Each structure stands twice: as C-alpha cells, then as structure tokens.
C-alpha positions in Angstrom: 0.0 0.0 0.0 1.3 3.4 -1.0 -0.5 6.3 0.8 -0.1 9.5 -1.0 -2.2 11.5 1.5 -5.0 13.9 0.9 -5.5 16.5 -1.8 -3.0 14.9 -4.1 -2.7 16.2 -7.8 -3.8 13.7 -10.4 -0.2 13.9 -12.0 1.4 12.6 -8.7 -1.1 9.7 -8.6 -0.2 8.8 -12.2 3.5 9.3 -11.7 3.5 7.0 -8.7 1.4 4.4 -10.4 3.9 4.3 -13.4 7.0 4.4 -11.2 5.8 1.6 -8.8 4.0 -0.5 -11.4 0.7 -0.2 -9.5 -2.2 -2.5 -10.5 -4.9 -0.9 -8.4 -5.5 2.6 -7.2 -8.0 3.6 -4.4 -9.5 7.0 -4.3 -11.8 8.4 -1.7 -13.9 11.5 -1.6 -15.5 12.9 1.5 -16.6 16.2 0.0 -18.3 16.9 -3.2 -15.6 19.5 -4.1 -13.0 16.6 -4.5 -15.0 14.6 -7.0 -13.9 16.5 -10.1 -10.4 15.9 -9.2 -11.1 12.2 -8.7 -12.6 12.1 -12.2 -9.6 13.8 -13.8 -7.4 11.4 -11.9 -9.2 8.4 -13.2 -9.1 9.8 -16.8 -5.3 10.4 -16.6 -4.6 6.9 -15.1 -6.6 5.2 -17.7 -4.8 7.1 -20.5 -1.3 6.6 -19.1 -1.4 3.2 -17.4 -3.3 0.7 -19.6 -5.0 -2.1 -17.5 -4.9 -0.3 -14.2 -7.9 -0.7 -12.0 -9.4 2.1 -10.0 -11.7 1.6 -7.0 -13.5 4.6 -5.4 -15.4 5.2 -2.2 -16.3 7.9 0.3 -19.3 9.6 1.8 -20.3 11.5 -1.3 -20.1 8.7 -3.8 -22.5 6.2 -5.0 -22.1 3.2 -7.2 -24.0 5.0 -10.1 -21.8 8.0 -9.8 -18.6 5.9 -9.7 -19.6 4.5 -13.1 -20.1 7.9 -14.6 -16.6 9.0 -13.6 -15.0 5.9 -15.1 -14.1 4.0 -11.9 -13.8 0.2 -12.2 -15.4 -0.4 -8.8 -17.3 1.5 -6.1 -16.5 0.2 -2.6 -18.9 1.2 0.1 -16.5 0.5 3.0 -13.0 -0.7 3.8 -13.9 -4.4 3.7 -15.4 -4.1 0.2 -12.1 -2.4 -0.8 -10.1 -5.3 0.7 -12.4 -7.9 -1.1 -12.0 -6.2 -4.4 -8.2 -5.8 -4.1 -7.9 -9.5 -3.3 -9.8 -10.3 -6.5 -7.6 -7.9 -8.6 -4.4 -9.4 -7.2 -5.8 -12.9 -7.7 -6.1 -12.1 -11.5 -9.9 -11.9 -11.6 
C-alpha cells in the first residue's frame, strides 16, 4: 500500500502508479468538491497506465456516480475495498 495522502494532484497519482508498477488505485472523496479531481485522476490513469484498475469510495459517492466518472469499482467501505483488491491481485 502506498498512501499519497490527501488533496493529491492527479499527476502525482499517475507518476507514482507508473514508477511503482501499480495494478490498483484507491481513491476516496469525503466532500463533493473533490469529485472533479477524482474524475480527472481516473481519466489520466486510464490514458497513461493501460490495464490499471481504480476503486473509489467515500461519503459523497454512489455506485452509479462511480460508473459515470470511469471507476472500475465502487467500494462502500473498507472491507469491500479489501475484497476487491484480493480479486484484482488474484487475477480476476
């Protein structure tokens, strides 16, 4: 797990994903003001790192909204994130 912290620019997420050969990125939004940045991060990741998976969660997100911003998976809580990560790393 690589924790980049909060309010991270999309470019830093992409740069780290490339440098560390990341297979899965998790993004969380607790305020609606952060969602546009999340969408831009997903866009840049998908463009730069083919095959990368992105899971999202947080108080202001829903499964439907996660689909509209291009996320691979909406995870409602930490356990759902762990379960999805296990599937990704098992090759599913």
